[in-house]
N, C-alpha and C positions, 0 to 999 in steps of 0.2 A: 583272408577278411582281418581276422584278429592282428597277424603281423604286421598289415597296412597301417591299423589303429597304433599299435605298439611304436612302430616307426614313428607315426606322425606325432605321439604324444615325447617320444625321446628328443626328435627335434625340436619340439616346442619347448621342453624343457631345457635343452641347450641352449636355445635363443634368450630364455628365460636368464639363465644362469651367465652367459656373454654378457647380458645387458647389465645385470647386476654388477658383475666383475669390471665393466668398463666405467659405469658411474663410480665404483669403490677407487677404482684407479686414477678416475677424472677428479675425484676429491683430494686422493692422496697429492696429486700433482699440484692441486691448488693451495692444498695445506704447505707444502713444501715452498710455492712461489711467495704464499703470506709471512712462513717463517724467514725466508732469505729477506725480506723487505723490513723485518721487524729487527734483524740482525744487523743490516745493513745501515738502516735508518734511525728507527727508534730508539733502539738500546745504546747507540753511541750519543743521543740528544740527551736521554735522561742519565748517562754516566755524566756527560758534560754539566748537567744540572747540579748532580750529586757531587760534585768535585769543587762544585763552589764556581763554575766559570762565570767570566763576567755576563752582563745581559746581552753584550753584541755577538757573543760567542754562542747563546744557547739560541738567539734571533737567526744567525746563521745557519744553526742546524734546522731550525723550524723551516727555514726558506728552503735548504735541501730537499728537506722531507716532502713539502707541500709539491714540489717541482717532481719528487719522483713518484708522487701518489698522482699527480697529473699527465705524467709523461706518455708520449706516444710515439711509437716508432718513426724516425724520420728518416729521410733518405740522404744520410751524410755518410761521408767517408769516414773511415775507421780514424784514420789519424786526426781527422777534425775532432771527433768524438773523444779521443784520448786525449787528447790537448785540452778540451773541457775539461777531462776528469782531473788533470795535473793542475788546471787554474782553481778547481774546487778545493784540493788538497794543499794549495800552496797557503790558503787561510789558516790551515791547521801546522803551517810551519815546514810542511813537505817542500825539498827543494829537488826537484827530479829533471832530469835532461831526456827528451825526447827524441829519438834518432829514427826515422822513417827510411826506410831501405825499401820498402814495398809499401804503398799507401793500404792496401786491401780493398781496392774498387772492385766493385761486381760483387762483393760477397752478398749471399742471403742475408736478409735483415735479421733473423733469428742469431744467425752463427756472428754476424757483426753485434747486435746487442749482448750476447753471450760472453762475447772477449772483452768488450768493454767492462761489464758489471764483472767480470772476474777478475780483472786487471784493477779496478777500483778498489775489490776485497784485498787482492795482494799488496795494493799501495798503503791502503789504512792498516794492514798488519805491520808494515813497517812503522808507520807513524806510531802505533800502539805498543812494540814489542821490540823494534831492531836496536833502541837506543843510538840510533842515528837518524839525521834528518836529508840525508842524501840518498838517491836512488837514479838507475837509468831503467828507462824503457825503452825497447827496440822494438821496432815491426820489422819482420822480412819475410820473403817468401822461402818456405822449406818444405820441399818436396812436391807434391801437389795441392798444397794448400799455404796457409798464412800461420805464423807463430809470432807472438806476443810475451817478451822476456823480460820480467821485472828483476832488477838485481839491487842488492843493496851490499855494502860490505858491514855490516853491523854487527851486533853481538852473537848472531845463530843460535842454533839449538841443536840439540843431541837427539835427532830423530829415533835412534834405537831406544832413547828412555823416556819420550815425550811423545803422547798419542796426538794425532792431531785433531784440533777440534772443529766445531761446526762451520766456522768461517772456511777453513781450508775443505773438508770433506763437502760441504753443501754450496757454499757459496762460490768454488772454486771449481773442485773436481766435477762435482755432479752436474754444475752446469756446462761444462765441456761435453761431458759425456751424453748428455740431452742431445747436442746440436751433432754426435758422430766424431767429436775431437777427444783429445785427451789432455791431461795438465801433469806437468813432472815438477814437484817440489825438493830441492836440494838445500841441504842446511847443514852446518856445521859450528862449534863454538867456535868464535873467532874469528871465522871464517865468512859470515854473513849468510844471507838465503838467496835463492835464484829460483823464481817460479815461470816455469815456460808453459804456454799455453799454445795448442794448436787447432785448427780447424781446416778441415777441407773447403777447397773453393766451390 
């Protein structure tokens, strides 16, 4: 009788512990999502205002932020969504060429959105840091999944001396890991930067 009571008590404690851990992890995932939203939208808007951006630029940032806050997952092809991202960033001076060898149709919504948002962050990094306004974005089949590669031929950086920041670790790499994919960032001074993202179909 005592053994049964103890086993029941242990089971109850284990269930309560698992529930608490689940809530903590859920809050952690929610916090990461909020941090990404702030990093990807609010902070660029504040930077633009701090740098004395003209009113039109600040308004454009605000419109983008409102759109992201209201954004719902839409059943659009990956190529269409990436073209929309390139159009957004063209207003910031980016001139990117989109090559679609595979449109990525049939991707689960979570993976498609992760690819789109990680690509947006990679392109924003070009605008902020690469010293060039030219880039190429390529969508293609790679193994059993879809890869999106962004490439610039800007100033690049030394990966052995510079630790990746939040944009790379959370807005790019972590997004891919969360949907069973991966991200590879390759950069060298004078060579530029290549970011390859991959998700399974």
